[in-house]
C-alpha positions in Angstrom: 0.3 0.0 -0.2 2.9 2.1 0.4 4.8 1.2 -2.4 1.5 2.3 -4.4 0.8 5.8 -2.5 4.8 6.5 -3.3 4.3 5.7 -7.0 1.3 7.8 -7.2 3.0 10.6 -5.7 6.1 10.1 -7.9 3.1 9.9 -11.1 0.9 13.1 -9.8 4.6 15.4 -9.4 5.9 14.1 -13.0 2.5 14.9 -14.6 2.2 18.4 -13.1 5.3 18.8 -14.5 4.5 17.7 -17.7 1.5 19.1 -18.4 3.2 22.9 -17.1 5.7 22.2 -20.2 2.6 21.5 -22.5 0.8 23.9 -21.5 3.4 26.6 -22.4 4.2 24.6 -25.5 1.0 25.5 -26.6 0.5 29.1 -25.8 4.8 29.5 -27.3 3.8 27.8 -30.6 0.5 30.0 -31.0 2.2 33.6 -29.6 6.5 32.6 -30.0 8.2 35.4 -29.0 5.5 36.8 -26.6 7.0 36.7 -23.4 10.1 34.6 -23.9 13.8 35.9 -24.3 13.7 32.1 -26.8 14.4 34.9 -29.4 17.6 36.6 -28.7 19.3 33.1 -29.1 17.4 31.8 -31.9 19.0 35.1 -33.3 21.9 34.4 -32.1 22.1 31.2 -33.8 21.0 32.6 -37.2 24.1 35.4 -36.8 26.1 32.2 -35.7 25.0 30.7 -39.7 25.2 33.7 -41.5 28.3 34.2 -39.9 26.8 38.2 -38.6 27.5 40.0 -36.0 26.2 38.0 -32.5 27.1 40.6 -30.0 26.1 43.9 -31.7 22.7 46.2 -31.6 20.8 43.6 -33.2 22.6 40.8 -30.4 23.8 42.8 -27.5 21.0 41.0 -25.5 22.9 38.0 -26.1 25.6 37.7 -23.8 26.4 33.8 -24.1 29.5 32.7 -25.9 30.2 31.8 -29.6 30.1 28.4 -28.9 26.9 29.2 -27.3 25.5 30.3 -30.2 26.4 27.6 -32.4 24.6 25.9 -30.1 21.4 27.2 -30.7 22.1 27.6 -34.9 19.8 24.7 -35.6 16.9 26.4 -34.4 17.7 28.8 -36.3 16.9 26.4 -39.4 13.0 26.3 -38.5 10.1 28.2 -37.8 10.4 30.0 -34.6 6.9 28.4 -33.4 8.5 24.9 -33.6 12.0 26.2 -31.9 9.7 27.5 -29.2 8.5 24.4 -28.7 11.4 22.3 -29.5 13.4 24.2 -26.7 10.5 24.3 -24.2 10.8 20.3 -24.7 14.4 20.1 -23.8 14.3 21.8 -21.3 11.2 19.9 -19.7 12.7 16.5 -20.7 16.5 17.6 -18.6 15.4 19.3 -15.5 13.7 16.3 -13.6 16.4 14.1 -15.2 19.6 15.7 -14.1 17.1 16.3 -10.9 16.6 12.6 -10.7 20.1 11.9 -11.0 21.4 13.9 -8.7 19.3 13.0 -6.1 19.4 9.5 -6.5 23.6 10.0 -6.3 24.3 12.4 -3.9 21.2 11.6 -1.3 20.1 8.5 -2.2 16.6 9.9 -2.3 13.3 7.6 -2.5 11.0 7.8 -5.1 8.9 10.1 -2.1 11.4 12.1 -1.2 11.9 12.7 -5.2 8.5 13.5 -5.9 8.9 16.0 -2.8 11.7 17.4 -3.8 10.6 18.1 -7.3 6.9 19.1 -5.9 8.8 22.2 -4.1 11.2 23.0 -7.4 8.5 23.0 -9.4 6.6 26.6 -8.3 10.5 28.3 -8.6 10.8 26.9 -12.0 7.9 27.3 -14.1 8.6 31.4 -15.2 11.6 29.7 -16.2 10.2 28.4 -18.5 7.5 30.2 -20.0 9.8 32.1 -20.6 12.3 30.1 -21.8 15.2 31.5 -20.2 18.7 29.2 -20.4 19.1 29.3 -16.8 17.2 25.4 -16.8 20.3 24.7 -18.2 22.8 25.2 -16.7 21.0 24.0 -13.8 21.4 20.5 -15.5 24.8 20.9 -15.9 25.5 21.9 -12.5 23.6 19.3 -11.3 25.6 16.4 -14.0 28.7 17.9 -13.0 28.4 17.5 -9.0 26.8 13.8 -9.2 29.8 12.5 -11.4 32.1 14.3 -9.2 31.1 12.4 -6.2 30.8 8.5 -8.7 34.8 9.6 -9.8 33.5 10.4 -13.2 35.9 13.5 -13.6 35.8 13.6 -17.5 31.9 14.2 -17.4 32.1 16.0 -14.7 34.9 18.8 -16.3 32.7 18.6 -19.3 29.4 20.0 -17.5 31.7 22.5 -15.9 33.2 23.5 -18.8 30.1 24.1 -21.2 28.9 26.4 -17.6 31.5 28.9 -18.3 31.0 29.1 -21.9 27.5 29.7 -21.2 27.5 32.3 -18.8 31.3 32.7 -17.9 30.8 33.7 -14.3 29.8 30.3 -13.4 33.8 29.8 -13.5 33.2 29.7 -9.6 31.7 26.5 -9.2 34.5 25.1 -11.5 37.1 26.6 -9.3 35.8 25.6 -6.8 35.2 22.1 -7.8 38.9 21.7 -8.3 40.3 23.3 -4.9 37.8 20.1 -3.5 39.8 17.6 -5.7 42.7 19.2 -7.3 44.4 16.5 -8.7 41.6 15.1 -10.3 39.8 18.3 -12.2 42.4 20.9 -12.6 43.7 19.3 -15.6 40.6 18.0 -16.9 38.6 21.6 -16.5 41.3 22.9 -18.4 41.7 20.9 -20.9 38.1 20.4 -21.7 38.0 24.2 -21.3 40.4 24.2 -24.8 38.4 21.7 -26.7 35.3 23.1 -26.1 37.3 26.5 -27.7 39.1 24.0 -30.2 35.7 22.8 -30.9 33.8 26.2 -31.7 37.0 26.9 -33.9 35.4 23.6 -36.2 31.7 24.8 -36.7 32.4 27.9 -38.1 35.2 29.4 -40.3 37.7 30.2 -37.5 38.4 33.6 -38.3 34.9 34.2 -37.7 35.1 32.5 -34.3 38.1 34.4 -32.7 36.3 37.9 -33.9 33.0 37.1 -32.3 34.8 36.0 -29.2 36.5 38.8 -29.1 33.7 40.8 -29.6 31.4 39.0 -27.1 34.5 39.5 -24.2 34.0 43.5 -25.2 30.5 43.5 -24.6 30.7 41.7 -21.7 33.5 43.9 -19.9 31.4 47.5 -22.1 28.8 46.8 -19.1 28.0 49.6 -17.4 24.1 49.2 -16.0 25.5 48.2 -12.7 27.0 52.4 -12.7 24.4 53.7 -14.5 22.1 54.4 -11.5 22.8 54.9 -7.4 21.8 51.1 -7.1 22.0 49.0 -10.0 20.1 47.2 -12.0 21.3 44.0 -10.4 19.5 42.1 -7.5 22.5 41.5 -5.2 24.3 42.2 -2.1 25.8 45.4 -3.4 21.5 46.3 -4.1 21.8 45.5 0.3 24.7 48.0 0.9 22.9 50.7 -0.8 19.9 50.6 0.7 21.4 49.8 4.1 23.5 53.5 3.6 26.8 52.0 2.7 27.8 53.5 -0.4 30.2 51.3 -1.6 32.0 52.8 -4.4 32.8 49.8 -8.0 36.3 49.5 -7.1 35.6 48.3 -3.6 32.8 46.5 -4.8 35.0 44.2 -6.8 36.9 43.8 -3.6 34.1 42.7 -2.5 33.5 39.9 -4.8 37.0 38.3 -4.5 36.5 38.0 -0.8 33.6 36.3 -1.4 35.0 33.9 -3.7 37.9 33.4 -1.4 36.1 32.8 1.4 33.8 30.0 -0.4 36.7 28.5 -1.5 38.4 28.5 2.2 34.8 26.8 3.5 35.8 24.4 0.6 39.3 23.9 1.6 38.4 23.6 5.5 36.1 20.5 5.0 38.5 18.9 2.1 41.3 18.9 5.0 38.9 18.1 7.9 38.0 14.9 5.5 33.8 15.8 5.5 31.6 13.7 4.0 32.1 13.7 0.0 28.3 14.7 -0.1 29.1 17.2 1.9 31.5 18.6 0.3 30.5 18.3 -3.6 27.1 19.6 -2.3 28.8 22.7 -0.2 30.6 23.7 -3.4 27.3 23.8 -5.5 25.5 25.9 -2.9 28.4 28.6 -2.7 28.7 28.9 -5.9 25.0 29.8 -6.2 25.3 32.5 -3.6 28.0 33.7 -5.1 26.3 33.8 -8.5 23.4 35.3 -6.8 25.1 37.9 -4.6 28.4 38.8 -5.8 27.9 37.8 -10.0 28.3 40.5 -11.7 24.4 40.7 -13.4 22.2 39.5 -10.9 18.6 39.5 -12.5 15.2 38.1 -11.2 15.3 34.5 -13.2 18.7 34.4 -12.5 17.5 33.0 -8.6 16.3 29.6 -10.5 19.7 29.1 -9.8 19.1 28.4 -6.4 15.5 25.9 -6.5 17.0 23.0 -6.4 19.3 23.3 -3.0 16.7 25.8 -1.1 14.1 23.0 -1.5 16.7 20.3 -0.5 16.9 21.8 2.5 13.3 22.2 3.1 12.9 18.4 2.7 15.4 17.4 4.8 14.1 19.8 7.5 10.6 18.0 6.5 12.2 14.3 6.3 14.4 14.7 9.7 11.9 15.5 13.0 14.6 16.5 14.8 16.5 19.4 12.9 13.7 22.1 14.0 16.4 25.0 13.3 16.9 24.0 9.7 12.8 22.6 9.2 12.5 26.6 9.9 14.8 28.0 8.9 14.5 26.5 5.1 10.4 26.9 5.4 11.8 30.1 5.5 13.7 30.7 2.6 11.5 28.9 0.2 8.5 30.2 0.6 10.3 33.6 0.5 11.7 32.9 -2.8 8.5 32.0 -3.8 6.7 34.3 -2.7 9.3 36.7 -4.8 8.6 34.6 -7.8 5.1 35.4 -7.6 5.8 39.0 -7.4 8.3 39.7 -9.9 5.8 36.9 -12.5 2.0 38.2 -11.7 3.0 41.7 -10.9 4.2 44.7 -12.4 6.4 46.0 -10.4 7.8 49.0 -11.6 12.0 48.7 -11.9 12.6 51.6 -9.6 11.2 49.9 -6.6 13.6 48.6 -5.2 12.7 47.5 -1.6 11.0 44.9 -3.7 14.0 43.7 -5.7 15.9 43.2 -2.3 13.7 40.5 -1.5 15.3 37.7 -3.6 19.1 38.4 -2.0 17.1 38.8 1.4 16.3 35.1 0.9 19.2 34.0 -0.6 20.9 35.0 3.0 18.5 33.1 4.9 19.6 30.5 2.9 22.8 30.7 3.5 21.9 30.2 7.5 20.0 26.8 6.1 22.7 25.7 4.7 25.0 26.2 8.6 22.1 24.1 9.9 22.3 21.1 7.3 26.3 21.8 7.6 26.3 21.4 11.6 23.9 18.7 11.6 26.2 16.6 8.5 29.1 17.4 10.4 27.7 16.1 13.8 26.7 12.7 12.0 29.2 12.2 9.6 27.7 8.4 9.0 24.3 10.1 7.5 24.0 10.7 4.1 21.2 13.3 3.5 18.5 11.8 4.2 17.8 8.6 2.6 19.5 5.9 5.0 16.5 6.8 7.7 13.2 6.5 5.4 
């Protein structure tokens, strides 16, 4: 009877997700480009095929590497309506598969635990799915990279960590944290994977064109002045919080804060490695700290970027719910999760003016709450090193 209920819960979670995917696919097929960012990706693919300018007036919103533009080029060969649908289907399939692989590998999630985690993740990812945001692909790569690291599949881990960097360059902090934990296994492999992906991109189009676009990409990223255009900046991060509480930090000193935060994250990973934390704790810590850095200290954190924290925040809530003795973890993870859901509802369903900075501060505030919940999880895991997630008790 219990097995039947567990299967029913899993089936309900998957059915709900794919129902949402189908609804979104129908919407984007009927109105391609409406409430969708995929047109930007597809236009970059068109420019790649035609050897046109990817990072210019027409493609100024495309912030990913030329290799990513080459990835989107097949979508440019079909109609926009069909490409919008195929992109959503790709996102809809890869997310549950990578989540299942990650949850089972790291924490040995049962079907019921996976179903609970997936149901919690669903409301935090729907807006990204609806808009066709590439953040869901980043989540998949991060999950697979951490899971394969735990299974000692080093080349697969290096490839996924390198692909994340080519998609959005600032996830390099994730690759660096993994190398801090597994220096002998990953340092050379990630370097070779980065070089190999660069060489592959040169074979997908004429090398002079690709080299020119790599240069344009770096210039385009360096020329972004949206943080300094106004007092509070454009991003929803720790910089905004500092300005709101009255600390007039300069752009130069903010760069110093970014570096210090990255060093602190690396120091935590190194400390865990020296003290021989369980491998599960180490890799999940690297994932969480990398995501926290990208959200609070990264170069361009928008409302949609906070989907990156959907998986770890949902995991912490699952741990709190299944482990009755961890009241602090349960309370803090619940507050964090509900805060992210509320922020996503406000951003997705209501038309908030862009200059309402107190609303923009909601997500970074709850990212700090996530750090507190993560601390309670650390304390629990380190106190009971034989425990792997919650699966051993259930």
